[in-house]
C-alpha positions as CSV (number, residue, x, y, z in Angstrom):
1,M,-39.5,-106.9,-10.0
2,Q,-38.5,-105.4,-13.4
3,N,-42.1,-104.4,-13.9
4,S,-43.1,-103.0,-10.5
5,Y,-39.6,-100.6,-10.5
6,K,-40.9,-99.5,-13.7
7,I,-44.4,-98.8,-12.6
8,S,-43.1,-96.9,-9.4
9,F,-40.3,-95.1,-11.4
10,L,-43.6,-94.1,-14.0
11,G,-45.8,-93.0,-10.9
12,A,-43.1,-91.2,-9.4
13,L,-42.7,-89.1,-12.8
14,L,-46.2,-88.6,-12.8
15,M,-46.6,-87.0,-9.4
16,A,-43.7,-84.7,-10.0
17,S,-45.6,-83.7,-13.4
18,A,-48.3,-83.0,-11.7
19,L,-46.9,-81.2,-8.9
20,M,-45.2,-78.9,-11.5
21,T,-48.4,-78.1,-13.2
22,S,-50.0,-77.1,-9.8
23,G,-47.0,-75.0,-8.9
24,C,-47.4,-73.0,-12.1
25,G,-51.2,-72.7,-11.9
26,N,-50.4,-70.9,-8.5
27,N,-48.2,-68.7,-9.5
28,S,-50.3,-66.2,-11.3
29,A,-49.6,-63.2,-12.7
30,P,-50.0,-59.8,-10.0
31,P,-52.7,-57.5,-10.6
32,A,-51.2,-54.4,-12.6
33,T,-50.5,-51.4,-10.7
34,A,-51.0,-47.6,-11.0
35,A,-48.2,-45.8,-13.1
36,T,-45.2,-44.4,-11.5
37,P,-45.4,-40.5,-10.8
38,P,-43.2,-38.8,-12.5
39,M,-40.3,-37.1,-10.2
40,S,-40.3,-33.2,-9.1
41,P,-37.2,-31.1,-10.7
42,P,-34.4,-30.6,-8.5
43,E,-33.9,-27.6,-6.2
44,V,-31.6,-25.4,-7.2
45,S,-30.4,-22.0,-5.5
46,V,-29.9,-19.0,-7.7
47,F,-28.6,-15.5,-7.6
48,E,-30.6,-12.8,-9.8
49,V,-28.4,-10.5,-11.5
50,K,-28.5,-6.8,-10.4
51,P,-26.6,-4.1,-11.5
52,Q,-25.0,-2.3,-9.1
53,N,-21.9,0.5,-8.6
54,V,-18.9,-1.2,-7.2
55,A,-15.7,0.4,-5.6
56,L,-12.9,-1.5,-7.4
57,T,-9.2,-1.8,-5.3
58,T,-6.4,-3.4,-6.2
59,E,-3.9,-5.1,-3.3
60,L,-0.2,-4.2,-3.9
61,P,2.9,-4.9,-2.1
62,G,5.4,-2.6,-0.8
63,R,7.6,-1.3,1.9
64,T,7.0,1.6,4.4
65,S,10.2,4.5,4.6
66,A,10.5,7.3,6.7
67,Y,8.7,10.6,5.7
68,L,12.3,12.3,6.7
69,V,15.7,10.9,7.1
70,A,18.6,13.0,8.6
71,E,22.2,11.8,9.2
72,V,23.6,13.3,12.1
73,R,27.3,14.4,11.2
74,P,29.9,16.9,13.1
75,Q,30.6,19.8,11.5
76,V,33.7,20.7,13.4
77,G,36.3,18.5,14.1
78,G,37.3,17.7,18.3
79,I,36.6,15.2,21.0
80,I,32.9,14.2,21.7
81,Q,32.7,15.0,25.2
82,K,28.9,14.0,26.0
83,R,25.9,12.1,24.5
84,L,23.2,14.2,25.4
85,F,20.2,11.9,24.3
86,T,18.4,8.6,24.9
87,E,18.8,6.0,22.1
88,G,15.5,5.5,20.6
89,S,13.6,8.6,22.0
90,D,12.0,11.4,20.5
91,V,13.8,14.4,19.8
92,K,13.2,17.7,18.6
93,A,14.7,19.9,15.7
94,G,17.2,22.1,17.1
95,Q,17.9,19.8,19.9
96,V,21.9,19.3,21.4
97,L,22.5,15.7,20.7
98,Y,26.5,15.5,21.1
99,Q,28.8,17.9,22.8
100,I,32.1,18.3,21.4
101,D,35.4,19.9,23.2
102,A,34.6,23.5,22.6
103,L,37.5,24.9,24.4
104,P,39.7,25.7,20.7
105,Y,37.0,27.2,19.3
106,Q,36.4,29.5,22.3
107,A,40.0,30.2,21.6
108,A,39.7,30.8,18.3
109,Y,36.6,33.2,19.0
110,G,38.4,35.4,21.3
111,S,41.1,35.7,18.9
112,A,38.6,36.8,15.9
113,K,37.0,39.2,18.6
114,A,40.2,40.9,19.3
115,A,41.7,41.4,15.7
116,L,38.6,42.7,15.0
117,S,38.6,45.4,18.0
118,K,42.1,46.0,16.5
119,A,41.2,46.7,13.0
120,E,38.3,48.9,14.3
121,A,40.8,51.1,16.6
122,N,43.5,51.3,13.4
123,L,40.5,52.9,11.2
124,V,39.8,55.8,13.4
125,P,43.0,57.8,13.2
126,L,43.0,56.9,9.2
127,K,39.1,58.6,8.9
128,L,40.6,61.4,11.0
129,K,43.4,61.9,8.6
130,E,41.2,61.8,5.4
131,Q,39.2,64.6,7.1
132,R,41.4,66.9,7.5
133,Y,43.3,66.5,4.2
134,K,39.9,66.9,2.6
135,Q,40.1,70.6,4.4
136,L,43.7,71.1,3.5
137,V,43.6,70.4,-0.1
138,S,40.8,72.5,-0.9
139,I,43.0,75.3,-0.2
140,N,46.1,73.7,-1.6
141,A,47.9,72.8,1.7
142,V,48.6,69.7,0.8
143,S,48.9,67.8,-2.6
144,K,46.1,66.0,-4.1
145,Q,48.2,62.9,-4.0
146,D,48.5,63.3,0.0
147,Y,44.9,63.2,0.0
148,D,44.1,60.2,-2.4
149,D,46.6,58.1,-0.3
150,A,44.8,59.5,2.8
151,A,41.2,58.4,1.6
152,A,42.8,54.8,0.1
153,A,43.8,54.2,3.8
154,V,40.3,54.6,4.9
155,R,39.2,52.4,2.4
156,T,41.8,49.9,3.4
157,G,41.0,50.0,7.1
158,E,37.4,49.5,6.4
159,A,38.1,46.5,4.2
160,E,40.1,45.2,7.3
161,V,37.3,45.7,9.6
162,E,34.7,43.9,7.6
163,A,37.4,41.0,7.1
164,A,37.8,40.8,10.9
165,K,34.1,41.0,11.3
166,A,33.9,37.9,8.8
167,N,36.4,35.7,10.8
168,L,34.6,36.5,14.0
169,E,31.2,35.2,12.6
170,T,33.2,32.2,11.2
171,A,34.9,31.8,14.6
172,R,31.3,31.9,16.2
173,I,29.6,29.4,14.2
174,N,32.5,27.0,14.4
175,L,32.0,27.6,18.1
176,A,28.2,26.8,17.7
177,Y,29.0,23.5,15.7
178,T,30.6,22.0,19.1
179,K,26.8,21.6,19.9
180,V,25.8,18.6,17.4
181,T,22.2,19.4,17.0
182,S,19.1,17.5,15.5
183,P,18.3,18.9,12.1
184,I,14.7,17.4,12.3
185,E,12.0,16.3,14.6
186,G,11.8,12.7,15.2
187,R,13.1,9.6,16.6
188,I,16.5,9.0,16.9
189,G,18.2,5.7,16.8
190,K,21.4,4.3,18.4
191,S,24.3,6.1,18.8
192,L,27.2,4.7,16.4
193,V,30.1,6.8,18.5
194,T,30.5,7.0,22.6
195,D,32.0,9.6,24.8
196,G,35.8,10.5,24.3
197,A,35.7,9.4,20.2
198,L,37.0,11.9,18.2
199,A,35.0,13.5,15.4
200,T,36.0,15.1,12.4
201,A,34.3,17.8,10.3
202,G,32.3,16.1,7.3
203,Q,33.3,12.4,8.0
204,A,31.6,9.6,6.0
205,T,30.2,8.1,9.3
206,A,27.1,9.3,10.6
207,L,27.1,9.8,14.6
208,S,23.3,8.8,14.6
209,T,20.5,9.0,12.4
210,V,17.0,10.9,12.9
211,Q,13.8,9.6,10.9
212,K,10.2,11.4,11.3
213,L,7.9,8.6,11.7
214,D,4.6,10.1,11.3
215,P,3.5,10.6,8.4
216,V,5.5,7.5,6.8
217,Y,5.5,6.7,3.2
218,V,4.3,3.2,1.8
219,D,6.1,2.7,-1.6
220,V,4.1,-0.1,-4.0
221,T,5.0,-1.2,-7.3
222,E,2.2,-1.8,-9.8
223,S,2.8,-3.5,-13.2
224,S,2.9,-1.2,-16.0
225,A,0.3,-3.5,-18.0
226,D,-2.3,-2.8,-14.7
227,M,-1.5,0.8,-14.9
228,L,-2.3,0.7,-19.0
229,R,-5.6,-1.5,-18.4
230,L,-7.0,1.0,-15.7
231,Q,-6.0,4.2,-18.0
232,R,-8.1,2.2,-20.9
233,A,-10.8,1.5,-18.3
234,L,-11.0,5.2,-17.2
235,A,-10.8,6.6,-20.7
236,G,-13.7,4.2,-21.6
237,G,-16.0,5.2,-19.2
238,K,-16.1,1.8,-17.6
239,L,-14.4,3.1,-14.3
240,K,-15.3,6.7,-13.0
241,A,-12.1,8.3,-10.6
242,G,-13.1,9.1,-7.2
243,A,-13.0,12.9,-6.3
244,G,-10.1,14.3,-4.6
245,K,-7.3,12.2,-3.8
246,A,-7.6,8.4,-3.9
247,R,-7.6,6.8,-0.7
248,V,-5.6,3.8,0.5
249,K,-6.0,1.1,3.0
250,L,-2.9,-0.9,4.3
251,L,-2.6,-4.6,5.5
252,L,0.3,-5.3,7.9
253,E,2.9,-8.2,7.6
254,D,0.5,-10.4,9.6
255,G,-2.5,-9.9,7.9
256,T,-3.9,-7.2,10.5
257,P,-5.7,-4.2,8.8
258,Y,-4.3,-0.7,9.6
259,P,-6.9,1.3,11.2
260,L,-5.9,4.4,9.3
261,E,-6.5,5.2,5.8
262,G,-3.5,6.8,3.5
263,T,-3.6,9.2,0.4
264,L,-1.8,8.3,-2.6
265,K,0.7,10.4,-3.0
266,F,2.3,10.1,-6.7
267,S,3.1,7.6,-9.6
268,D,6.7,7.4,-10.7
269,V,7.1,8.4,-14.2
270,T,9.8,5.7,-15.2
271,V,9.1,2.2,-15.8
272,D,11.7,-0.6,-14.1
273,P,13.0,-2.2,-17.1
274,S,14.4,-5.1,-15.0
275,T,10.7,-5.5,-13.3
276,G,8.3,-3.8,-15.8
277,S,6.5,-2.0,-12.9
278,V,6.1,1.6,-11.8
279,T,6.5,2.6,-8.3
280,V,3.7,4.2,-6.9
281,R,4.0,6.5,-3.4
282,T,1.2,6.9,-0.7
283,V,1.5,8.4,2.8
284,F,-0.1,7.0,6.1
285,P,-0.7,8.7,9.4
286,N,1.2,7.0,11.8
287,P,0.6,8.6,15.6
288,K,1.3,5.6,17.5
289,H,4.4,4.4,15.4
290,T,3.0,1.3,14.7
291,L,4.7,1.5,11.1
292,L,8.6,1.4,11.0
293,P,11.0,2.1,8.1
294,G,11.4,-0.9,6.3
295,M,8.3,-3.2,6.9
296,Y,6.6,-5.4,4.4
297,V,3.2,-4.5,3.5
298,K,0.4,-4.7,1.7
299,A,-1.6,-1.5,0.1
300,I,-5.4,-1.7,-1.1
301,L,-5.0,1.4,-3.6
302,E,-8.8,2.3,-5.0
303,E,-8.9,2.3,-8.4
304,G,-12.5,3.8,-8.9
305,V,-16.1,3.1,-9.5
306,S,-17.5,0.6,-12.0
307,G,-20.9,1.8,-12.8
308,N,-23.7,-1.2,-13.5
309,A,-21.2,-3.5,-12.5
310,I,-22.7,-7.4,-12.4
311,L,-21.5,-9.3,-9.7
312,V,-21.9,-12.9,-9.4
313,P,-20.4,-15.3,-6.6
314,Q,-17.4,-17.3,-7.5
315,Q,-19.1,-20.6,-6.3
316,G,-21.8,-20.0,-9.6
317,V,-19.0,-19.9,-12.0
318,T,-16.7,-22.8,-13.2
319,R,-14.2,-23.6,-16.1
320,D,-15.0,-25.8,-19.3
321,P,-12.1,-28.1,-20.6
322,A,-11.1,-24.7,-23.2
323,G,-10.6,-22.4,-19.8
324,N,-13.5,-20.4,-20.4
325,A,-15.6,-19.2,-17.3
326,V,-19.1,-21.0,-17.7
327,A,-22.5,-20.2,-15.5
328,M,-25.8,-22.2,-15.2
329,V,-28.6,-19.8,-15.8
330,V,-32.4,-20.7,-15.6
331,G,-33.7,-20.3,-18.8
332,A,-36.8,-20.3,-20.6
333,G,-39.3,-23.3,-19.2
334,E,-37.3,-23.0,-16.0
335,K,-34.7,-25.0,-17.7
336,A,-30.9,-24.6,-16.8
337,E,-29.0,-23.5,-20.2
338,P,-24.9,-22.8,-20.0
339,R,-23.6,-19.5,-20.8
340,I,-20.0,-18.5,-21.6
341,L,-18.9,-15.2,-19.4
342,K,-16.0,-13.2,-19.7
343,V,-14.6,-12.1,-16.3
344,S,-12.2,-9.6,-15.5
345,R,-11.4,-9.9,-11.8
346,T,-12.6,-10.8,-8.1
347,V,-14.5,-8.5,-5.8
348,G,-14.5,-10.0,-2.4
349,D,-16.0,-13.4,-3.0
350,K,-17.5,-12.8,-6.5
351,W,-16.8,-12.5,-9.9
352,L,-16.8,-9.3,-12.0
353,V,-18.4,-10.4,-15.1
354,D,-17.8,-7.9,-18.1
355,D,-19.9,-10.1,-20.7
356,G,-22.4,-13.0,-20.7
357,L,-25.0,-12.3,-18.4
358,K,-27.6,-9.3,-18.6
359,P,-29.7,-7.8,-15.5
360,G,-32.5,-10.2,-14.5
361,D,-30.5,-13.6,-15.1
362,R,-30.8,-16.0,-12.5
363,V,-27.2,-17.9,-12.3
364,I,-27.4,-21.3,-10.4
365,V,-25.0,-20.8,-7.1
366,E,-26.0,-24.0,-5.2
367,G,-26.7,-27.5,-6.8
368,I,-24.9,-26.9,-10.2
369,Q,-24.4,-30.8,-10.3
370,K,-28.1,-31.5,-10.6
371,A,-28.8,-28.6,-13.3
372,K,-27.8,-30.8,-16.7
373,P,-28.5,-28.6,-19.7
374,G,-31.6,-28.5,-20.8
375,T,-33.0,-29.9,-17.3
376,Q,-36.1,-28.3,-15.9
377,V,-35.1,-27.1,-12.0
378,K,-37.1,-25.6,-9.7
379,A,-35.2,-22.3,-8.8
380,L,-35.2,-21.0,-5.0
381,P,-33.5,-17.8,-4.1
382,F,-29.7,-17.6,-3.0
383,V,-28.9,-17.0,0.5
384,A,-25.2,-16.0,1.2
385,K,-23.8,-17.3,4.3
386,A,-22.8,-14.7,7.0
387,V,-18.8,-13.7,6.5
388,P,-17.2,-13.3,10.0
389,Q,-16.0,-9.9,10.7
390,G,-12.9,-9.1,9.8
391,A,-12.7,-11.9,7.2
392,G,-11.0,-11.2,3.7
393,A,-8.9,-7.7,2.6
394,P,-9.9,-4.4,3.6
395,G,-11.6,-2.9,0.4
396,A,-12.1,-5.6,-1.5
397,Q,-15.8,-5.8,-0.5
398,P,-18.0,-4.0,-3.0
399,A,-20.1,-0.9,-1.7
400,A,-23.3,-1.3,0.6
401,A,-25.8,-1.4,-2.6
402,A,-23.6,-4.6,-3.9
403,Q,-24.5,-6.9,-1.5
404,P,-26.7,-9.7,-3.4
405,A,-30.2,-10.2,-3.3
406,G,-31.4,-12.1,-0.3
407,A,-27.9,-11.9,1.5
408,K,-27.8,-11.8,5.2
409,K,-26.8,-8.6,6.3
């Protein structure tokens, strides 16, 4: 039994060994295949640098204020009999706004008029007497002293007439002041008094306020550092000032562009020590009274025109760990190479590059993640996406000549 068991176990081992040998023999190596073709270079979109003239603008916050402001105050005292205007309406210069009780002033005017008549009547005999004495003194019929007294009385009478005329004019002016008129043309606000209120001459509280709203002032603030930068750019020839007055555009509180352009009036000569800023005053037409005093707005001022400026789409510029602006450029051999840039500001959706690029350079705008330094790439022209009308701040876009190559218009 033991011998037969050993023989059967040995047979099983031999069969298994034969099967393993047969399996290894059938598992022959596959035939050699052809070599894998090299991968094509990654495609990237490039923006070709072209010098262009760009109008540079600055966006500054500000407030609107009325072109003229006049507080209506009474010049004489008395009871206000009637208000003669509609609150919030437009008024003309000289239009009667309030009527003050005029009876006391009419009486004063009549009294002054009577005093003038009396003075003029008293002057008549004095002049006649002076004329008679003038004839008599020549023949020594009266003394020289009597003639001098008569002549002095005439001069006194004439002075009394002049004083009476001045009093009459004062009474006339006071009577006219009982009609409180608008000093300027504009829009009047609410009335601070009602019928029956007592008004006093030169009182501290105004009866109402009239403001001229067309045109309006827009006062904006600019930092003194920005003003110095602008002056250096103009002096160095990097910017050219526009002809005539600088044009200004406006954004309302809700971001809506104001349809009319304004002009730069002047810049203040003093820097605010608490903020380090300078006030710049601009003037805007306001025919529909859209701009009201005190509104918060943003003014877009034209600084000048930068000649031969280089603009690069913002998506083509990144930052390295040191904070430097970096762009990937397709260089020799169609290989990507990094460039460190010096950028000064944004113009619309582009960076204004002061240094690091030259005309003809091709900046990678799309597919930057595929373009490692030294990697060969396939450059395709960059096509800018159409920007919806009204998007972005007005005045922040470059001039028509500043559109990128291949951009859709």
